[in-house]
C-alpha positions as CSV (number, residue, x, y, z in Angstrom):
1,M,0.0,0.0,0.0
2,H,2.8,2.4,0.8
3,L,4.1,2.0,-2.8
4,V,0.7,3.0,-4.2
5,I,0.9,6.2,-2.1
6,L,4.5,6.8,-3.2
7,L,3.4,6.5,-6.9
8,Y,0.8,9.2,-6.6
9,V,3.1,11.4,-4.5
10,L,5.6,11.2,-7.3
11,F,2.9,12.0,-9.9
12,A,1.9,15.0,-7.9
13,T,5.4,16.3,-7.8
14,L,5.4,16.5,-11.6
15,F,2.9,19.3,-11.6
16,T,4.9,21.3,-9.0
17,L,8.2,20.6,-10.8
18,Q,6.8,21.7,-14.1
19,K,5.4,24.9,-12.6
20,D,8.8,25.6,-10.9
21,T,10.8,24.9,-14.1
22,L,8.8,27.5,-16.0
23,S,10.6,30.1,-14.0
24,Y,13.8,29.1,-15.9
25,C,12.5,28.4,-19.4
26,E,9.7,28.8,-22.0
27,P,6.8,26.3,-21.7
28,F,6.9,24.7,-25.1
29,F,10.6,24.3,-25.1
30,L,10.3,22.5,-21.7
31,V,7.9,20.0,-23.2
32,G,9.9,19.4,-26.3
33,S,13.3,19.0,-24.6
34,R,11.9,16.8,-21.8
35,M,10.0,14.5,-24.2
36,L,12.8,14.2,-26.7
37,F,15.3,13.5,-24.0
38,A,13.1,10.8,-22.5
39,G,12.3,9.4,-26.0
40,L,16.0,9.1,-26.9
41,I,16.8,7.4,-23.6
42,L,14.0,4.8,-24.2
43,T,15.2,4.3,-27.8
44,A,18.8,3.7,-26.6
45,Y,17.5,1.2,-24.1
46,V,15.5,-0.7,-26.7
47,L,18.5,-0.7,-29.1
48,I,20.8,-2.1,-26.4
49,K,18.4,-4.6,-24.9
50,H,16.4,-5.7,-27.9
51,K,18.6,-4.9,-30.9
52,P,17.7,-2.6,-33.8
53,Q,15.1,-5.0,-35.2
54,A,12.8,-4.1,-32.3
55,L,12.4,-0.6,-33.8
56,K,11.4,-1.9,-37.3
57,I,8.1,-0.2,-38.3
58,K,5.7,-1.4,-41.0
59,A,4.6,1.3,-43.4
60,E,0.9,0.7,-42.6
61,H,1.6,1.4,-38.9
62,I,3.2,4.8,-39.4
63,K,-0.1,6.6,-39.2
64,A,-1.0,5.1,-35.8
65,I,2.4,5.9,-34.4
66,A,2.1,9.5,-35.7
67,L,-1.3,9.9,-34.1
68,L,0.0,8.5,-30.8
69,A,2.9,11.0,-30.9
70,I,0.6,14.0,-31.8
71,S,-2.1,13.2,-29.3
72,N,-0.5,11.6,-26.3
73,I,2.8,13.5,-26.4
74,Y,2.6,16.7,-28.4
75,L,-0.9,18.0,-27.9
76,T,-1.5,16.6,-24.4
77,N,1.7,18.2,-23.1
78,I,1.4,21.5,-25.0
79,F,-2.1,22.0,-23.6
80,E,-1.0,20.9,-20.1
81,I,2.1,23.0,-19.8
82,W,0.3,26.2,-21.1
83,A,-2.4,25.6,-18.5
84,I,0.1,25.0,-15.7
85,K,1.9,28.2,-16.6
86,N,-1.4,30.1,-16.2
87,M,-3.1,28.5,-13.2
88,V,-2.4,27.0,-9.8
89,S,-0.7,23.6,-10.2
90,S,-3.1,21.8,-7.8
91,K,-6.1,23.0,-9.8
92,A,-4.5,21.7,-13.0
93,C,-3.9,18.4,-11.3
94,L,-7.5,18.1,-10.1
95,I,-9.0,18.9,-13.5
96,Y,-6.5,16.4,-15.1
97,S,-8.0,13.7,-12.8
98,L,-11.1,13.8,-15.0
99,S,-9.5,11.3,-17.2
100,P,-11.7,8.3,-16.2
101,F,-14.8,10.3,-16.9
102,V,-13.5,11.5,-20.2
103,A,-12.5,8.0,-21.2
104,A,-16.0,6.9,-20.5
105,L,-17.4,9.7,-22.7
106,V,-15.1,8.8,-25.6
107,A,-16.1,5.1,-25.2
108,F,-19.7,6.1,-25.4
109,F,-19.6,8.5,-28.3
110,V,-16.7,7.0,-30.4
111,L,-16.6,3.3,-29.5
112,K,-20.4,3.1,-29.1
113,E,-20.2,1.5,-25.6
114,T,-23.3,1.6,-23.4
115,M,-23.5,3.7,-20.3
116,S,-25.7,2.9,-17.3
117,R,-27.8,5.5,-15.4
118,K,-25.5,5.1,-12.3
119,K,-22.4,5.8,-14.4
120,L,-24.1,8.9,-15.8
121,I,-25.0,10.1,-12.4
122,G,-21.4,9.6,-11.2
123,M,-20.1,11.5,-14.1
124,L,-22.5,14.4,-13.6
125,I,-21.5,14.6,-9.9
126,G,-17.9,14.5,-10.8
127,F,-18.2,17.3,-13.3
128,L,-20.3,19.4,-10.9
129,G,-17.6,18.9,-8.4
130,L,-15.4,21.1,-10.6
131,L,-17.7,24.1,-10.4
132,P,-16.4,25.4,-7.0
133,I,-12.9,25.8,-8.4
134,V,-14.1,27.1,-11.7
135,F,-15.6,30.0,-9.8
136,T,-12.4,30.7,-8.0
137,Q,-10.3,31.8,-11.0
138,T,-7.1,33.7,-10.3
139,Q,-6.2,37.0,-11.9
140,Q,-3.5,35.2,-13.9
141,E,-6.1,32.8,-15.3
142,L,-8.4,35.6,-16.2
143,T,-5.7,37.3,-18.3
144,T,-5.7,34.3,-20.6
145,G,-9.3,35.1,-21.7
146,R,-12.6,33.5,-21.2
147,F,-15.1,31.3,-23.0
148,L,-18.5,31.1,-21.3
149,V,-17.7,30.4,-17.6
150,F,-14.3,28.8,-18.3
151,T,-11.0,30.6,-18.7
152,L,-8.8,29.5,-21.6
153,A,-6.4,28.0,-19.1
154,E,-9.1,25.7,-17.8
155,L,-10.1,24.8,-21.3
156,S,-6.5,24.1,-22.1
157,I,-6.1,21.5,-19.4
158,L,-9.4,19.9,-20.4
159,G,-8.0,19.7,-24.0
160,A,-5.0,17.9,-22.5
161,V,-7.3,15.4,-20.8
162,F,-9.1,14.6,-24.1
163,C,-5.9,14.3,-26.1
164,S,-4.4,12.0,-23.4
165,V,-7.4,9.7,-23.4
166,Y,-7.3,9.5,-27.2
167,G,-3.6,8.8,-27.0
168,W,-4.1,5.9,-24.6
169,I,-6.6,4.4,-27.1
170,M,-3.9,4.7,-29.9
171,L,-1.3,3.1,-27.6
172,K,-3.6,0.2,-26.8
173,K,-4.2,-0.3,-30.6
174,L,-0.5,-0.4,-31.2
175,M,0.0,-2.9,-28.5
176,V,-3.0,-5.2,-29.0
177,E,-3.6,-5.0,-32.8
178,Y,-0.1,-4.3,-34.1
179,K,1.9,-6.1,-31.4
180,Y,4.3,-3.3,-30.5
181,S,5.8,-3.3,-27.0
182,P,5.0,-0.3,-24.7
183,L,8.7,0.6,-24.7
184,V,8.9,0.7,-28.5
185,A,5.7,2.6,-28.9
186,N,6.6,5.1,-26.2
187,S,10.2,5.6,-27.4
188,L,9.0,6.4,-30.9
189,S,6.1,8.6,-29.9
190,M,8.1,10.6,-27.3
191,S,10.9,11.2,-29.8
192,L,8.5,12.4,-32.5
193,G,6.2,14.3,-30.2
194,G,9.2,16.0,-28.5
195,T,10.5,17.1,-31.9
196,L,7.1,18.5,-32.8
197,A,7.0,20.4,-29.5
198,L,10.5,21.9,-30.1
199,L,9.4,23.0,-33.6
200,H,6.2,24.5,-32.0
201,S,8.5,26.4,-29.5
202,Y,10.6,27.9,-32.3
203,Y,7.7,28.9,-34.6
204,A,5.6,30.2,-31.7
205,G,8.2,32.8,-31.1
206,E,9.9,31.6,-27.9
207,N,13.2,33.2,-27.2
208,W,15.7,31.1,-29.1
209,A,18.9,33.1,-28.3
210,P,20.4,30.6,-28.3
211,I,17.7,28.5,-26.5
212,P,14.7,29.6,-24.4
213,V,16.4,29.0,-21.0
214,T,17.3,31.7,-18.6
215,D,19.0,29.6,-16.0
216,M,20.6,26.4,-17.3
217,Q,21.6,24.6,-14.1
218,P,18.1,24.4,-12.4
219,F,16.5,23.7,-15.8
220,I,18.8,20.7,-16.4
221,I,18.4,19.4,-12.8
222,N,14.6,19.7,-12.9
223,T,14.3,18.1,-16.4
224,I,16.4,15.2,-15.3
225,I,14.4,14.7,-12.1
226,M,11.1,14.9,-14.1
227,C,12.3,12.4,-16.7
228,T,13.5,10.1,-13.9
229,I,10.2,10.3,-12.0
230,S,7.9,10.1,-15.0
231,N,9.6,7.9,-17.5
232,L,11.7,5.6,-15.3
233,I,10.2,5.3,-11.8
234,C,6.4,5.8,-12.3
235,Y,6.2,3.9,-15.6
236,N,7.8,0.8,-14.1
237,L,6.2,1.2,-10.6
238,Y,2.7,1.5,-12.1
239,G,3.1,-1.7,-14.1
240,Y,4.4,-3.5,-11.0
241,L,1.5,-2.3,-8.9
242,L,-1.1,-3.3,-11.5
243,K,0.0,-6.9,-10.9
244,R,-0.8,-6.6,-7.2
245,F,-3.8,-4.3,-7.2
246,S,-6.9,-3.9,-9.5
247,A,-7.1,-1.1,-12.0
248,T,-10.2,0.2,-10.1
249,F,-8.3,0.4,-6.8
250,M,-5.4,2.2,-8.6
251,S,-7.9,4.7,-10.0
252,F,-9.4,5.3,-6.5
253,A,-5.9,5.7,-5.0
254,G,-5.2,8.4,-7.6
255,L,-7.6,10.7,-5.8
256,V,-4.8,11.6,-3.4
257,T,-2.8,13.1,-6.3
258,P,-4.5,16.6,-6.2
259,I,-4.2,16.7,-2.4
260,F,-0.4,16.2,-2.6
261,A,-0.2,18.6,-5.5
262,S,-1.9,21.3,-3.4
263,L,0.5,20.6,-0.5
264,F,3.6,20.8,-2.7
265,G,2.3,23.9,-4.4
266,F,1.8,25.5,-1.0
267,L,5.1,24.5,0.4
268,W,7.3,24.9,-2.7
269,L,5.6,27.6,-4.8
270,Q,3.7,29.5,-2.1
271,E,0.4,28.9,-4.0
272,V,-2.8,29.7,-2.1
273,V,-5.4,26.9,-2.0
274,T,-8.9,28.0,-0.9
275,W,-11.7,25.9,0.7
276,H,-13.3,25.6,-2.8
277,F,-10.6,23.2,-3.9
278,Y,-11.3,20.7,-1.1
279,V,-15.1,20.9,-1.7
280,S,-14.4,20.0,-5.3
281,I,-12.2,17.1,-4.3
282,V,-15.1,15.7,-2.1
283,L,-17.7,16.0,-4.8
284,F,-15.4,14.7,-7.5
285,S,-14.5,11.7,-5.3
286,L,-18.1,11.0,-4.7
287,G,-18.8,11.0,-8.4
288,L,-15.9,8.7,-9.1
289,V,-16.9,6.2,-6.3
290,I,-20.5,6.0,-7.8
291,F,-19.0,5.6,-11.3
292,Y,-16.5,2.8,-10.4
293,R,-18.9,0.9,-8.1
294,E,-21.2,0.6,-11.1
295,E,-18.3,-0.4,-13.3
296,I,-17.4,-3.2,-10.8
297,S,-21.0,-4.4,-10.8
298,Q,-21.1,-4.5,-14.6
299,E,-17.8,-6.5,-14.7
300,K,-19.2,-9.0,-12.2
301,D,-22.4,-9.4,-14.2
302,F,-20.4,-9.9,-17.4
303,R,-18.2,-12.5,-15.9
304,A,-21.2,-14.4,-14.4
305,K,-22.9,-14.3,-17.8
306,T,-19.7,-15.6,-19.5
307,V,-19.6,-18.5,-17.1
308,V,-23.2,-19.4,-17.7
309,D,-22.8,-19.2,-21.5
310,A,-19.7,-21.4,-21.3
311,A,-21.6,-24.0,-19.2
């Protein structure tokens, strides 16, 4: 259990570290350099351990790999880092925790999966849980502009969630249908997505003189720490924990991530977290509990039906 808590503490630190690193460099350059660095490390590991044949790509799979790189690496992180630059890191973390609900919406509208009434109620409560923090927008957020009741920073982190969910669908397709290992798929997508983000940085007008970094030492230290936490520790630890705990339990445990993100933001970045944030966490958690209890019930019914049909 302590390893599960450690995993989500590490995930929470990523939001704080990204916010802190933005003090030393431009946002899009941070994304591009970090992802390209991680992609090259994974590529080198694959080449050393599995030989060059492991990176052989069939022509008909190039589109899927490109879509994975664009959605899960490039767009997800571009939207996320711009939002983190313009809002409190704990708020960005909480909104990012909408991923299970967004995944269900994508499955309903795109994959044509059915959705029960209880799941729908859970989703509605979860989304309503975000309203308290939506109405506590900082002055920095408001300077980004507004669309209806949302600031563009809030819409940006929501865009990151949707792109991330689509990216996971593409990763699953590459693994299940095309038989690529997660290491190969991620090494290729991170390298390509990181390159796209660096091009975005250059053409978006970030200060390349010679590169968009104002203090090289803390930038390099933070980038190495983030790559180590995200791409080396969390990636492997999450896979290990999924062998011991159910995916449902892991999703519930992930609710502690915004709490730790708010603590780190307060201690490290002196960010102010109001009571609205904790009200949102309570409502959001209630919605997620209802949603996942129904999912567990549906899984049990499906297994029981499978056993009966087999008999």
